[in-house]
C-alpha positions in Angstrom: 0.6 26.3 28.1 2.1 23.0 26.2 5.5 24.3 27.1 4.6 25.1 30.7 2.9 21.6 31.2 6.2 20.5 29.7 8.7 22.3 31.8 6.7 20.8 35.1 7.7 17.7 34.2 11.1 18.1 33.6 14.0 18.2 35.7 15.0 21.7 36.1 17.5 23.3 38.7 17.8 26.6 39.6 21.4 27.6 41.3 21.5 30.6 43.1 24.6 30.3 45.3 27.5 31.3 43.2 29.7 28.3 44.8 26.9 25.8 43.7 27.1 27.1 39.8 30.7 26.7 40.1 30.5 23.1 41.3 27.8 22.4 39.0 30.0 23.8 35.7 32.7 21.9 37.3 31.4 18.7 37.7 29.5 19.0 34.4 32.8 19.7 32.4 34.6 16.6 34.4 31.9 14.3 33.5 31.7 15.5 30.0 32.6 12.6 26.8 31.5 14.0 23.5 30.8 17.8 24.4 31.7 20.8 26.1 30.3 24.1 24.6 30.5 27.3 25.8 29.4 31.0 25.3 30.7 33.5 27.7 31.6 37.1 27.8 34.1 36.8 30.4 36.7 34.3 31.4 39.4 34.3 33.9 38.3 31.2 35.8 41.5 29.1 36.2 39.9 26.3 37.6 37.6 26.2 35.0 40.0 26.6 32.2 42.4 23.6 33.6 39.2 21.7 33.6 38.6 22.3 29.9 42.0 21.5 29.0 41.6 18.1 30.7 38.2 17.7 29.1 40.1 18.6 25.4 42.9 16.1 26.4 40.6 12.8 26.8 38.8 13.9 23.3 35.9 16.3 24.2 35.2 18.3 21.5 35.5 21.7 24.0 34.3 24.9 22.2 34.3 28.4 23.2 32.6 31.9 22.0 34.2 35.0 23.3 32.9 38.5 22.2 35.1 40.1 19.9 35.3 43.2 22.0 34.4 42.6 25.5 32.7 46.1 27.0 36.0 46.0 29.6 39.2 46.4 28.1 40.7 44.4 30.8 38.5 41.7 30.8 39.1 41.8 26.9 42.8 41.1 27.7 41.9 38.6 29.7 39.7 36.5 27.4 42.6 36.9 25.1 44.7 35.0 27.6 42.6 32.1 28.1 42.1 32.0 24.5 45.9 31.5 24.0 45.8 29.2 26.9 43.0 26.9 25.9 44.0 27.2 21.9 47.5 25.4 23.1 45.3 23.0 24.9 43.6 21.8 21.6 40.1 23.9 22.4 38.2 25.4 19.6 37.6 28.9 20.5 35.9 31.8 18.8 35.3 35.5 18.4 31.5 36.5 18.1 31.2 39.5 16.3 30.6 42.6 18.9 29.9 42.0 22.2 27.8 38.8 23.4 26.2 38.8 26.9 25.0 35.2 26.9 26.3 32.9 29.8 25.6 29.2 28.4 27.2 26.2 28.6 26.5 22.6 27.3 28.2 19.3 28.7 26.5 16.3 26.7 22.9 16.2 27.9 23.0 18.9 30.3 23.0 22.4 30.1 23.1 25.6 32.2 21.9 29.3 31.3 21.8 32.3 33.5 23.7 35.4 35.0 27.2 33.7 36.3 30.4 34.7 34.0 33.3 32.3 34.4 34.9 35.1 36.5 36.0 35.5 40.0 33.4 38.2 40.8 30.5 35.8 39.1 31.8 32.4 40.7 32.8 33.5 44.1 31.4 36.8 45.3 28.3 38.0 43.5 24.8 36.6 43.9 24.2 34.9 40.6 21.3 32.9 39.3 21.1 30.0 36.6 18.6 27.5 35.4 20.3 24.1 34.6 18.2 21.2 32.7 19.2 18.0 31.3 16.0 17.3 29.0 17.2 16.4 25.6 14.8 18.3 23.9 15.8 21.8 25.6 19.5 20.9 25.4 18.8 20.2 21.6 17.0 23.4 21.2 19.6 25.5 22.8 22.1 23.7 20.6 20.3 24.3 17.3 18.6 27.9 18.2 22.0 29.5 20.0 25.0 27.5 19.9 25.1 26.5 15.8 24.1 29.9 14.8 26.4 31.8 17.0 29.2 29.1 15.8 28.4 30.1 12.0 28.3 34.0 13.0 31.7 33.7 14.7 35.1 33.4 13.9 37.5 30.6 14.7 40.9 32.0 16.4 44.3 30.6 15.9 47.5 31.5 18.2 48.5 34.0 15.5 45.3 36.0 16.2 46.3 36.8 19.6 48.8 39.4 20.6 49.5 39.6 24.3 51.8 41.9 25.3 52.2 41.6 29.4 50.3 38.6 29.6 51.4 37.7 33.3 50.5 40.7 34.4 46.9 40.7 32.6 46.3 37.4 34.4 47.1 38.1 37.8 44.9 41.1 37.4 41.7 39.4 36.0 42.3 36.2 37.8 41.1 38.8 40.9 38.2 40.0 38.8 
């Protein structure tokens, strides 16, 4: 009951249109000054990748958790291409042991959790639903209960960890997914 009352008083935003989810994430990354933390099973969005690189270049603590092994090989390869590109830009990338289906992002005091991956299908085609919030207590709980433990479980990646044959071909294919 207390949580229900608390949530009614908070500013929550349910985003259903995939383009709105994409734009909300993009704007949150652009506005971030201290932190952008993401955990995502599939990541092939060139636009979001570019925004993360820009955030890292302005000194934002940008971190990304990807599954060690996604449940689709082509997306696994796409994640590796993205990880390589982000590592080259100074983003800290981690491999979560096994598969993670969590789709969450924290940008400073704003967060979003939902069904949208950072790929073309989720961000531009599918009907997805994310819940976004800026309540400091809820954002802190997401960080403390999800991100911090998952960073502890995950292994930091280096460029040496990523072996990519046919990277341009992989990137071309996963950009369509």
